[in-house]
C-alpha distance (Angstrom), angle and dihedral (degrees) to the residues before:
residue distance angle dihedral
M1 . . .
T2 3.86 . .
D3 3.79 116.3 .
T4 3.84 118.0 -121.8
H5 3.78 112.2 -151.0
T6 3.80 124.0 -141.7
R7 3.79 130.1 170.2
L8 3.83 92.0 -132.5
L9 3.76 129.4 22.0
I10 3.84 123.5 -172.2
V11 3.80 121.2 -158.8
G12 3.78 110.8 -157.3
S13 3.76 135.7 32.8
G14 3.81 113.6 -142.2
P15 3.81 121.9 112.5
A16 3.82 88.7 -65.9
G17 3.79 97.8 51.1
Y18 3.80 95.2 42.8
T19 3.82 93.3 45.8
A20 3.81 89.2 51.0
A21 3.84 87.4 50.4
I22 3.81 93.2 50.5
Y23 3.81 92.7 51.8
A24 3.80 94.0 42.1
A25 3.78 93.2 47.6
R26 3.81 92.1 49.5
A27 3.85 85.6 53.5
E28 3.83 85.8 57.3
L29 3.81 93.7 -115.0
E30 3.85 91.3 130.3
P31 3.82 92.7 -144.0
V32 3.77 123.9 -156.1
V33 3.85 112.8 -133.8
V34 3.77 114.4 -155.2
A35 3.79 90.5 -159.6
G36 3.76 99.9 178.1
T37 3.79 130.6 -132.0
A38 3.79 89.4 -85.8
F39 3.81 89.8 52.3
G40 3.76 122.7 176.3
G41 3.78 96.5 42.5
Q42 3.81 125.9 -127.1
L43 3.80 92.7 -22.6
M44 3.81 87.9 74.3
L45 3.84 85.5 70.1
T46 3.81 92.8 50.5
T47 3.76 122.0 90.2
D48 3.79 106.0 -168.2
V49 3.84 123.0 24.3
E50 3.79 108.0 -167.1
N51 3.82 101.2 158.4
Y52 3.78 102.2 61.2
P53 3.81 111.4 104.6
G54 3.79 117.3 -112.7
F55 3.81 97.1 34.7
P56 3.83 105.1 89.2
D57 3.80 92.0 169.9
G58 3.81 94.0 42.9
V59 3.77 128.4 -117.4
T60 3.77 135.7 -133.8
G61 3.79 117.9 -102.8
P62 3.84 94.3 -119.3
E63 3.82 91.2 47.6
M64 3.80 91.0 51.5
M65 3.78 92.7 49.5
E66 3.76 91.5 49.5
M67 3.81 88.8 54.4
F68 3.82 90.9 48.3
Q69 3.83 89.9 51.7
K70 3.84 94.2 47.2
Q71 3.81 90.1 49.5
A72 3.81 92.1 50.5
E73 3.80 91.8 47.7
R74 3.82 92.1 46.6
F75 3.80 89.9 64.6
G76 3.80 95.0 46.1
S77 3.81 108.1 -83.8
H78 3.82 116.4 147.5
V79 3.80 110.7 -139.8
L80 3.79 120.4 -159.3
L81 3.80 117.4 -170.1
E82 3.78 95.8 -148.8
D83 3.82 133.3 104.0
A84 3.77 120.7 -107.0
T85 3.84 104.8 -119.2
E86 3.78 102.7 178.3
V87 3.81 135.9 22.5
D88 3.82 125.9 -169.7
L89 3.81 113.7 -169.4
S90 3.82 95.1 160.4
Q91 3.80 94.1 95.4
R92 3.79 140.0 25.6
P93 2.87 129.8 -73.4
F94 3.78 93.2 37.8
R95 3.81 116.9 -123.8
V96 3.82 127.6 -139.1
K97 3.80 124.3 -179.5
T98 3.79 133.0 -162.9
D99 3.80 127.0 -176.4
S100 3.80 92.1 -85.6
K101 3.80 107.3 17.7
A102 3.78 142.8 45.6
F103 3.79 124.5 -153.1
T104 3.75 136.0 -171.2
C105 3.82 119.9 -157.2
D106 3.77 139.5 -178.0
A107 3.82 92.7 -143.2
L108 3.76 132.9 19.9
I109 3.79 133.1 -154.9
V110 3.82 117.1 -160.4
A111 3.82 111.9 -152.9
T112 3.80 100.9 153.3
G113 3.78 95.0 136.9
A114 3.77 129.7 -156.7
S115 3.81 133.6 -76.4
A116 3.79 125.4 -136.2
R117 3.80 115.9 -120.3
W118 3.81 110.3 -120.0
L119 3.78 133.5 -161.5
G120 3.75 92.5 -120.1
L121 3.81 99.3 -124.5
P122 3.82 119.6 144.5
S123 3.82 88.4 -136.7
E124 3.79 89.9 54.8
Q125 3.80 89.6 59.7
E126 3.82 91.7 42.7
Y127 3.81 92.7 58.3
M128 3.78 97.8 37.4
N129 3.84 107.4 142.3
R130 3.76 88.4 4.1
G131 3.78 95.3 84.4
V132 3.79 100.1 -40.7
S133 3.81 118.2 93.1
A134 3.78 142.1 152.6
C135 3.80 95.2 -150.7
A136 3.82 121.6 65.3
T137 3.80 92.4 179.8
C138 3.82 89.7 55.0
D139 3.76 100.4 42.8
G140 3.84 110.8 13.6
A141 3.80 95.3 98.8
L142 3.81 90.5 55.9
Y143 3.85 89.7 71.0
R144 3.82 99.1 46.9
D145 3.83 116.1 165.5
R146 3.81 93.8 14.2
A147 3.76 134.7 110.3
M148 3.82 116.1 -104.5
V149 3.78 142.0 -170.6
V150 3.79 126.6 -139.4
V151 3.83 117.0 -164.7
G152 3.78 116.5 -152.6
G153 3.78 144.4 55.7
G154 3.79 107.7 -134.0
D155 3.79 132.7 92.0
T156 3.78 91.8 -82.9
A157 3.79 91.2 56.3
M158 3.83 91.6 48.9
E159 3.80 92.1 47.8
E160 3.80 90.7 48.9
S161 3.81 91.9 47.1
L162 3.80 93.9 49.2
F163 3.80 90.9 47.1
L164 3.80 92.2 49.7
T165 3.85 92.2 53.8
R166 3.82 85.8 75.7
F167 3.84 88.5 69.1
A168 3.77 108.1 17.7
T169 3.77 129.4 86.1
K170 3.81 87.0 -146.5
V171 3.77 137.0 -2.8
H172 3.81 119.3 -150.8
V173 3.80 112.7 -160.2
V174 3.79 109.0 -154.5
H175 3.80 114.1 -160.7
R176 3.83 128.9 172.2
R177 3.83 93.6 -140.0
D178 3.82 134.9 52.4
E179 3.80 94.7 -113.9
L180 3.80 134.5 40.8
R181 3.78 127.8 -109.7
A182 3.82 90.1 -148.0
S183 3.80 123.3 109.9
K184 3.75 117.6 -84.8
I185 3.80 95.7 -109.1
M186 3.80 92.3 51.0
V187 3.80 90.7 49.4
E188 3.77 92.0 50.5
R189 3.78 92.2 50.6
A190 3.77 92.4 49.7
E191 3.82 93.4 46.1
R192 3.83 90.4 51.6
N193 3.77 93.7 52.6
P194 3.82 110.1 96.4
K195 3.79 92.8 -153.0
I196 3.81 94.0 59.9
E197 3.78 119.9 86.0
F198 3.85 121.3 -177.8
V199 3.76 121.8 -137.8
W200 3.83 104.7 -162.5
N201 3.81 130.9 -158.7
S202 3.79 90.3 12.3
V203 3.78 140.4 124.8
V204 3.78 132.3 -167.5
D205 3.78 111.1 -100.7
E206 3.78 99.2 178.6
I207 3.83 142.7 -6.2
L208 3.77 107.4 -129.6
G209 3.77 125.0 -151.5
D210 3.77 148.6 145.1
G211 3.80 95.0 -110.3
K212 3.82 91.6 -91.2
S213 3.81 105.8 54.8
V214 3.78 143.7 -0.2
Q215 3.76 113.9 -80.0
G216 3.80 101.3 170.4
V217 3.79 147.2 -18.5
R218 3.84 123.4 -122.5
I219 3.81 110.9 -145.4
R220 3.79 129.1 -168.4
D221 3.83 126.1 -149.2
V222 3.80 106.5 -128.4
N223 3.82 92.1 -148.8
S224 3.82 102.6 44.1
D225 3.85 97.4 24.2
Q226 3.81 88.1 -136.0
T227 3.77 118.6 142.4
R228 3.76 132.7 -148.8
T229 3.79 135.9 171.8
L230 3.79 126.7 -116.1
D231 3.78 113.8 -149.5
V232 3.82 99.8 -131.6
Q233 3.81 136.6 137.4
A234 3.81 99.4 -152.8
C235 3.77 136.9 41.2
F236 3.82 123.3 -163.3
I237 3.76 118.6 -164.4
A238 3.84 110.5 -148.8
I239 3.78 105.6 168.9
G240 3.78 95.2 120.8
H241 3.78 143.0 -89.0
M242 3.80 132.0 -94.6
P243 3.79 117.1 -141.0
N244 3.81 111.0 -133.1
T245 3.78 95.4 -122.0
Q246 3.87 99.7 130.9
L247 3.82 93.2 117.7
F248 3.79 92.8 49.0
E249 3.80 106.4 37.1
D250 3.81 94.7 105.4
V251 3.80 98.6 38.9
L252 3.81 108.1 36.7
E253 3.80 126.0 55.1
L254 3.81 114.5 -107.3
Q255 3.80 130.2 -155.4
P256 3.82 116.5 -119.2
N257 3.83 88.4 -96.6
G258 3.80 91.8 57.2
Y259 3.79 97.7 -105.2
L260 3.80 119.6 127.2
R261 3.82 113.8 -91.8
V262 3.82 118.4 -128.2
E263 3.78 129.7 -178.4
P264 3.84 108.3 -92.8
G265 3.80 111.5 -94.0
S266 3.80 93.6 15.8
A267 3.82 143.5 64.5
R268 3.80 94.0 -121.0
T269 3.81 118.0 128.3
N270 3.80 125.3 -160.4
V271 3.81 91.1 -88.3
E272 3.81 115.1 78.0
G273 3.76 110.5 -115.3
V274 3.81 95.7 18.3
F275 3.80 119.3 107.0
A276 3.81 132.7 -177.5
C277 3.77 131.9 -154.8
G278 3.79 142.5 166.7
D279 3.77 128.5 23.7
V280 3.82 94.5 -21.9
M281 3.85 87.1 73.5
D282 3.83 101.0 24.4
A283 3.77 117.2 74.2
T284 3.83 92.8 160.5
Y285 3.80 110.7 59.2
R286 3.83 107.5 14.2
Q287 3.78 94.4 -178.7
A288 3.81 128.5 141.3
V289 3.78 92.3 -121.6
T290 3.82 94.8 51.3
A291 3.81 90.5 44.5
A292 3.81 88.8 54.1
G293 3.80 89.9 48.7
T294 3.81 93.1 54.1
G295 3.81 89.6 44.5
C296 3.82 87.2 59.5
M297 3.80 89.5 48.9
A298 3.80 92.5 50.4
A299 3.85 92.7 50.6
L300 3.79 92.9 48.5
D301 3.82 91.6 46.6
A302 3.80 90.9 48.4
E303 3.81 93.2 46.6
R304 3.83 91.5 51.6
W305 3.78 92.3 45.0
L306 3.82 92.4 50.5
A307 3.84 90.3 48.8
E308 3.80 90.7 51.7
H309 3.78 93.6 49.8
E310 3.76 100.8 43.7
């Protein structure tokens, strides 16, 4: 397999990766984007995006990612729809392999994102984007004036539940234990909210629907094994995210929560010439617009680093 050399290679293709590509390409770096087979990131699982600036009528996630890709390619980015399978940062130039190609690069941007943790139910997949979501901020407003379920017991679940009370008639928080893992202040806020009702010692058995949208959630009590149905029209899974760091776990420094560590105020990792952006390094915001912002930072940091080391 013959190596193809590029000055800048970007692994990942969500808003962060494509924004980095747009900036890098306009700087005439001709970046290669190893976009992955599941290109476009989590927005490919989102139907309507209504909170990204510049789209007053909203846009679907896949449509937006197609526009990002076209814009990156317009300025000279080379997009490869394959997964990176191997990364060697132990020598320069860095080396990145896919199933069919091998690249060397002077600088590398990691934009591999994060994946939501799911319950693993077939019905959960069936109703994805039709009432099932892992992002209340993204999709909560789509189910205005309806009852909803949030699954989880940590800070994320409480934040999602409190956010959803702006739109929901009621929010049922389903948790498998009899106390929450969330911080005390988040628990107190949730308990004070009259729209939130806790369903303790329970797990989701099945997402119910009419083939088109969610019409209810069947829950099971873990102690009694009894089941009952909650009359809801949306189900938000809030049991955490996993940063996609598998390729970099042994070579780049991670935060305690598993996300890539970058120097504050920059996209620089602990390896010179390697930069990170988007959800793979951001456990806090995880929004398309913030991912795009850090993609811009990574491209500018990489461009300056390359200029300094020529």
